N, C-alpha and C positions, 0 to 999 in steps of 0.2 A: 370596465372603464377605469380612469383613471383624474385627477385633479386637474383642470386646466392652470397654465402658468398663472392667470391673474387671483385665480383662487390660491394658489400658493403663496404666490405672494404678498397678497394681503394677510393670508396666515402667518407667515414668519413676519408680518412686520407690527404684527400684533401681540407675537409670541415677544418678541426682543425686549418690547416694550415694560410688559407685564414683567419676563424673566428678570432685566437691569434694577426691574424695581426690588424684584424678590432676593435677587443676590445679596441687593443694598443690604434688606433688611437684615438675611442671615450674616453675612459679615460684622452689617455693626452691631446686632444684639449677642454675638455669640463670641467668647474668649478661641482660642486654639484649639485648646483643649475639649472641647463643646464641639466644635464643630466635627474633630475626628472622633468621637462618640457617637454624633450622628451620624456618619459616613457610614462606621461601621454596623451601623442600625439597618444604611438603605446595602441592601445584600440579601442576593440569596445563595443559597448554597447549593454549589455546581457537582457536587458529590454524588450520592445514591439518591438518583432520582425515577419518576415514573421510567419501567421501560418500552411501555406501550403508549407511545406520543403521536397525537394525529398531527397540531401542527404546531408549528415553530416560528413564532414572528420573530423575526431581528431587524436591526434598526439600530444602525453604528452613529453615531452622532443623532441620534432621532432624526429626523428631515432638516430638523433646524438648528443642528448644533452651535453657528453662530448664533444665535438667538438666546443662545440657553451659557452662553459663555461665565455672566456672572452666577450663575448658580454650580456651573463647571467647577469654575477656580475657587471663588470664593475671595481671591485675594490669592489663591495661588497655593492657600491652603487647606483645602475640600476636598476637589475631586470626585465628586459624585456623580458625572456624566454616568446615564445610566445607557448600557448598549444594545439591549435586549430583553426583549419580553419569548417566554417560550409557554404556549398554552396546552394544557393539558385535561383539554373536555373530560377526556375519561377517569383521571383521578382528578378532575374540578382544585388543579393548582394553576398558580402563577406563577413564572420562573421570568425574576427583572435580576440579568446579569451584569456585571457592570465590567468597564471598557482596562482597567489595571490589572490582568493576570486573573481575575476573578478573586481578587484578594476583600476586599466589602463584599456584604452577605447581609442579606433582607428576607424576614421566612416568610415561607411563600404561603399561600391563603389562596381559600375559593374562589373562581372567577364565577363574576356577574351573568357570562355567555359564551356565547362561544363566535358571536362576530365581533368588530374592533372593540365598536361600543362599551359590548361586556368586559372586552378587556379593560375598557378606562376605565368602568365603572366597575370594574372587582379592582381595582387598584387604588383607585379614589378609597372603595371601602378600608382597605389597609392602613392605608396615608395619614387615612381620615382617625383613624385609631391613636396615629402617631399625633394628628394634630391635636386631637382632643383629651389626650391622656393627661389625667391631673398628676402629673409631677413635679411638687409641690408649688404648683401656683405660678412655676418662674415666667415671667415675662420675655422670657430667651426663648422660652418654647413657643409662646402664641406666635413670638417672630418667623421661627424657623416654620409653624407652622401657614402662618400666610407663604411663604417664600418657594412651601412646593404646593401653591398654586399654580405659580408658571410650569409645574407639569400638567396640569390639565388636562392644557390647550392643547399643550403638543401633542398628550395622549388622544384627544379626541379626537385631533384633525390626522396625527399620522398612523391610527389603531382605523380610519373607519372601517367599513366593511367592506368596501368595495377592493382594500388595497389587499385583500387575501383572496381577490381574483387571481390566476393566472392570465387572464387575458388585461387584467390590470398594471400587473405590475412591470414590462414595459414600459409605457408609458408613464407611467408615476417613474419612474428609472431618468427618462431619458430627460422629463420635467426638471428634476433634480438636479440634471447636469447645468440643462440651459440656461437655467437662474441660478448655480453658480452654488447650490444647496450641498452640502458635501451627504452624502449616502448613498447606504448599501444594500436599501430595498429589503423587500419583504423575501425571510426563506420559508417556504411549507415544502416542510418533510412529511410525510407519506405515512398514514398508519401503519406501525409495528414495525421502522423506520431502525434502525441502529446507530442514523445517526446523529448527529449536532447539528451539521449543515445543510441545506441542499444545495443542488446543480446552480437552481439561480440564484442562490447569496454568493457561492462559486466567482460564477458567469462574471455576478457585477463587481468584485473584489478584482477579476482580473481586467473586467474594464478599467475601472478605475487607478488600476496601478500602471494600462497601457497607457493611459492619458496624460496621465504625473510626467511619464517619465517624457515621455513625448512632446510636452509642455517644458519639460528640459532642455531640448534639445537633442533627443536621441534619434536616429536615424530608421533605427529597429529596436522592435523589442518583443520578445517574448516570457511569459508572466505563465507557473504552473501550482496550481495550489489544491491539496489536498488532504485527507483523514482518515485517519484508521482505527480502527475497532474492532479489540480482542479479550476474547478469556479463555483460559487455561488452566487446567485441573491436572497438578497429577497426587497419585495416590504410589504407596509403596508399601509391602507388607501391610494391607488391609487400611492402613492409615491416610487420612490426607496430609500431603507435603507441602503441596503449594496451592496457593488457589492463586493468580496471579491475573490481573484488569489490565487490559495497554486503551489508550483513548489519544490518540499521537494527531498532531495537527502539521501542513506546514505551508510556507507562500516561497516560493521561486520567482526573482527577475532575474534577467540579464537582458540589457543592453549593450545596444553597438552606437559607433559611434565612426560611421566608415569600418575600418581595420582596427578597430580598437574594440575591447571585448572587457564591460565588466560585469559580478556577478554574486548577489544577495539572497540573503534568507530571512526568514522569523518563523517563527512557530506564535506569531503576535498576533491577532485579526486586526485590532483599532485602530485606527484611522488614523493615530497618528505613530506608531509604527507601522503601516502601511507607507507613509510619507519617508519617515526613516530611514528604511529598507529602498527604496527608487531613489532616495540623495544617496547610499553609501555606494549601491551597484555603477549610480554615472559615476560618484565620485573616484571610482575602482577604476571603469571603463577609461577616466581623461589618464591615467596613470598608467598605462597596462601598453606594454609594444605592438605594434603595427604588426597586426596578422593579418595577409591578405586574405587567407582562406575561411576568417572567419565569419559569419552571418545566416540569416532564417534557412531554411531548406529553399531549393525551387518551387516558385508559386505551382509549376506547372503539375508539381507532383502531391497536394497537397490531398488530402479526402474532401469529398463531397457529398455533405449531410444528402439524406438520410443516409446514413452507414447501417448496417444489418444489423438484427439482436444477439449476438454471437453466446448466448444466456450463459453472462459469467457471474451474474449477482441473485446466487441461490442462500439468500442466509440462513439462518440455522437460528431460531430463539432458544438458546442452550441456560438454561440454567445450573448453577453453583451446583446442586442437589441432583440435577441430573449428569452434570459431568462426573460427580462423583460416582455416581452409582455405574458411569459406562464404565470408567477407568477399573471399579474394584470386583467386575463383570471380566473385564480383559483379563488384572492380572489372573482372579482367581483361574480361570479357564487355562493359563500358562502352569501355577503352579501344581494345578489339579492331573497332570495326565503322569506325573511321574515322580518317587518321594526323593531320585534325585536332585530335582529343582529345587533347589532348600535357598536359597536365595532371591534376590530381586533389585532389578533397578528401576521398576517404577511405570508404570503404567500415564500414558499422559494423550488426553483430547483437547487438541486444542482445535477452536474456530476463529478467523479472524475475517472481516466485512472492510472493504477499502474501498475509495471514491477518489475520482481526479477533473478536474477541468483544467486545458491548455489553451490560453489564444496566442496570438501574436499581430504584429502589426500588416500582415498578407492580407487580414480577416477571415483567417481560421479562427476556429473557435469550437471546443469540442470536450466532451469527457463522459467518463459511462462508471459503472459499479464494481465492484468484484467480491468475490466472498473464496476463500480457500478453508479446507476442513480436514485433520486428519485426528488420528485415533495411533498410537502407537504401545509397542510393552517390549520390555527388556529382560532375560533372564539370565538367571545363574544356576549348572551343576556342577556335580563332582564333591569334591573335597584334594586337599593336601594339592598335590601336584599337580593332580588330573583335572585342574578346574576349568570352565569354559561359557562361554555366555554368548549369547547371539541378540536377532530382535527381529520384528517385525512392522510395521506397518501401513496404512492407507491412509492415501488421499485421493479428494475431491473438491470441484467447487461446489457437488449438491450434497448435501448429508444422506440422502437416501440411498447413496454411490455408494457408504463407504462399504466396508466389510464389517460384519457386525463384531462386536468387541469380542464373544468368544469366539471368532474366525482369527483373530488378530494374535488371540493369547494361545491357540493349540498353533499356528504356524512359528510366535514363536517360540515356543517347549519343542516342540519338535526342532526347528533346526537348532539349538541349543545341545538337546540331544547327540545330536547326529555326529557331534564334535566331541566329544569321548573319546579318551584312550588315541586321541591326535599322535600321529610319528612326524617326524622331521624325512628327509628326502633326500639323498647324494648328489650333487651336481649331476645338473646333465640336458639336452637338448630334447625337445617332447613341443607337440602339439597343446595349445592353452584355451580353453573353454572359460568365457565368462559370462555366467550370468546375467541374464537382463538386468539386474539392479546395478549391474557394476557395468554392462557392457552400452550404457549412455554416456558413460561416462568416454571410452574412445570417440567416441561422435563430438564428445564436448571439445577433447584435444584439435580435432579436424580444424571447428568452428575458433576455435583461440587463434589455429594460423591462417586464417584466409579473412581474418575480422581486417575491419581497416586501422586499428590503429597499429596490429604488430607490425601490417605490410608497410606503411609509409614510413615507419621507424626503422625496416627494417631487422627485426628482432622475429622473425617467422621462420621456422623451417620447413615453408611453403611457399616462397617466393615466386612469383612468374608465374605460377599453377594452374592461372585460368586456362583449359581450352587442355589442357593437360593429364594424362591417364596416371590418377595419385591411387584410385584401388583396382580392387580385381574388376574383371569386366563385366562380372552377374553381381557388382553391387549397384544402387542407385538410392540417392535421397532425395525426396522432397518435402518444402515447406508447406505449411497447410493456416495460413494463420485466421484461417476464417471456420474455421471445425467447431462445430457447436461443442461450448462446455470447453473448449481444451486448458488445459493449464497455464498455455502460454497464446492463444487468442490475443486477434488486437484488429479493428476494422483501421488503426493508424497506428503508428511508433509515435516516441516521444517528444518528436517537434512534430508533429501532422499529417506527414508522408502516406498517402496509402498504402496498404500491405496485398498485395495479391499472390498465388498459389505459383509455388516458380519449380522446375527441378535446379537443384544445387549440382549434386552428382547425378550424370547419367550415364547409366555403364561402365562407370569405372573414372568416368572423364567429369572432372573438376568445370561447371558451366558458370557458376555466379559465386561474389562473395558475398560479406555479411558491411554492409558500409552505411553509415551514419553522411549527414552532411556534409560535414566538415571532412570525414575522409576520403571521403570521394572528392570534393574538389582537391585534397594532397594528392591523390594519385587520377587525375584527369577524369574520372569516372562518374556517375547519377548515383544518387543513395536509390539503395536496394533495401528501404523500407525496414533497417535494422537496428537505427534509434535505439535503446534502451536493450538490445537483444534479438535471439532469433525465435521465429515461432514455429510451435510444435515440428521438428522438423522429424520426419519416420522415411525410417530405412526400410525399404522393402526388400520383406522377407524370401530368403532361399535354401533349397539346403533341408528341406522340411524342421519337424518342430524338435524340441528338446533333443528325446531320444531320438530323435535321425541322430543331431548331430553328436551325441555321446556313441553311437554305433561306428558313424564316420571318422571320430576322433579313433577310436578304438582305442589307444593306449597314450593317458596325455594327464594333466590334471585340470580339472576343475575348480574356477576359482570362485568362492562365495563371501570372499570380503578378502579389501586393499585397506594398505595401512602406510603412512608416510608421503610423500607429496616430490618422489624424484621420479619428477619430468621437466626434461629441458626445453623449452619453447622456442630455442634460436637452434638447436642441433638433431631437434626431434628423439633425444637421450631418453629412456624411459626407462625406470629399475622401480619397483615397489614391493612392496614386505606383504606378503600374501597369504591368505590360511585357506584351507578346500578340501578337497577330495582327489585322490590318485584311483584312476580307471585304468580298466584293463579288461582287453575283449569288449568293449563300449559299457562295461558294467561297472560303475561305481564301488571301489571296493574296501576303503578303509580311508577315515579321515587324516589329512597332513597339516602343520602349522611351521611356525619359524621358518619358512622356505622365503625365497625371494624372486620374482621375476624380473626381466633384463631382455631388452630387446631397442629396437628403435622404430618409432612411428612411422616412417616409410615406408620402412622393410614391413613392418606389420599391417598397415592396411593394404597393401600388396599381396599380400596373406591372406586376408579374410577370404576363410574356403564357408564360410555360411553363417545367416541370418538367420535364429529361430522362430516362428510362428508364437513363441512366449512369452509373448510383450506383456513389459509394466508400466504403465501408464504413472509417472512419478514427477513429470515437469515438460520443461520443453524439448527434450532429447527422446522419441517412441521409440523401441526398436526392440526384436529379442537377444536371447543370450545369443553372443559372437564369439566362431570359433575361427582361431591366430592359425596357421599351418607349423612357426615352429618357433618356441623360444627360446632364452634359456633360463632353467629351473636352477638356482643355487641353493646349498639346505648345509648339509655336512660335510 
């Protein structure tokens, strides 16, 4: 349940009166330097805090920001608005964060309880230590102590136990809007969550930005807010080389004034920054050229809740110590394979978790969390002029589905060793087999050519290809956006358009483009729910497994590494540096390097003779090795 409007109004009036009096005492009693000193005392470090958090209660500008104006500004010199209280009952801490980029800091202390009043009392206890501190008996500190009482009422009202109930949040939030109180609501983060912010909090930010933009006269608005948290550990030659933490956040606002569009973003979630970001987006929109194709997605195409749980969020509570252990095991397994493996580029373990929330003025509201984990290793073998390197990696949304450190290390070692004593080739025309990890790149070139941006700009080598045969008649490609745990799965795209499984290429014929709303309007078509990219493109295998494709090729080049970026998206001309193996009679003979493979993508697509069953899932394109009938291999 939430507070009624009358209760909030009375509480607000009471806090206003108390805060104004308290703020005046603080401002009158303390010189500027003392106000800054006390402001520094009123902060909490946002660095290394308890990882296992149970609740995170966020109140931006309290629910009573206008009431605390005196304490907030203290004549413009103090800036002590408290933004959030984060509760960690398992560690017994109270975290008070501050609006101005987390500059001010207050030491964390034990909470008195797990409910709202417990938080208030715990904070009172800490503030009381400041209030009662014997700092030379200065009257200024006594006055400051009186000023802090203005916070107590706000905490008592704002952190009442019912505010932590999920059912109470919407009513409280709406009531704050109705009464004109600036409030971002309560943010509840579940146990073991890696995030600082909850989906409820993100939703409140989105709703506030939408409301502010509409009040500024925008005809349509869309807002997205996101947070990413990650840890990466790299070990090289047994020693820890890097330990990297990342915690990123972003809020983007796009406003439309008819055919005019403006965008602005910020990484500051404070009320002032949010207001400023909306204002900047509005100002930009008023000065941009008219674009009749700009606007939100077609309302009829928007996803409808509830959408399926696709198993995209499988966090890994990876400690630094565990990361170091995994990386060392991986690299040690690689170097132990052969004495010729005498150097390493290192082994890296990385885990990343992110979540977002998107909303627009068409009524769409939605978001979800996702995770990605990977383990990689690269080693070097040989000496003098015969030195080679190669790598291997494993990636998954679920940490339990990663290959073991030993498997990754051994695979990296084997791939490196087999490249020793590589030879060059004379120039020739032969079939080329792209191993699975590289074959997905060919699919990527096709996607780029039939994506909206390339098509409406006239920069595609496959214009007007819808309904045309582009590939061998045995080749088919389907999009599966609802694949459980898929690395590119999504219930809706970046504009909220619902995703659906579909055939993109059927027996060699193109049956669909990759379009967002803008490019679809430019082309006179409908969005294909690909704003933000493709979703799990799966090439249907034909021709057997990897060994079968080698036998079918008989004589040619197996490519295991590509170098450079020699692909012309307008003409389809393809020329890449490569390394791999020479194949005779369907058997690998020896490694080759310093070669170039060349052709034209239109001809290469039509010449595909097989797609293997040796599938490697490492991104949004899922396929096995691809055999191309004939290409130019340039060497000596």
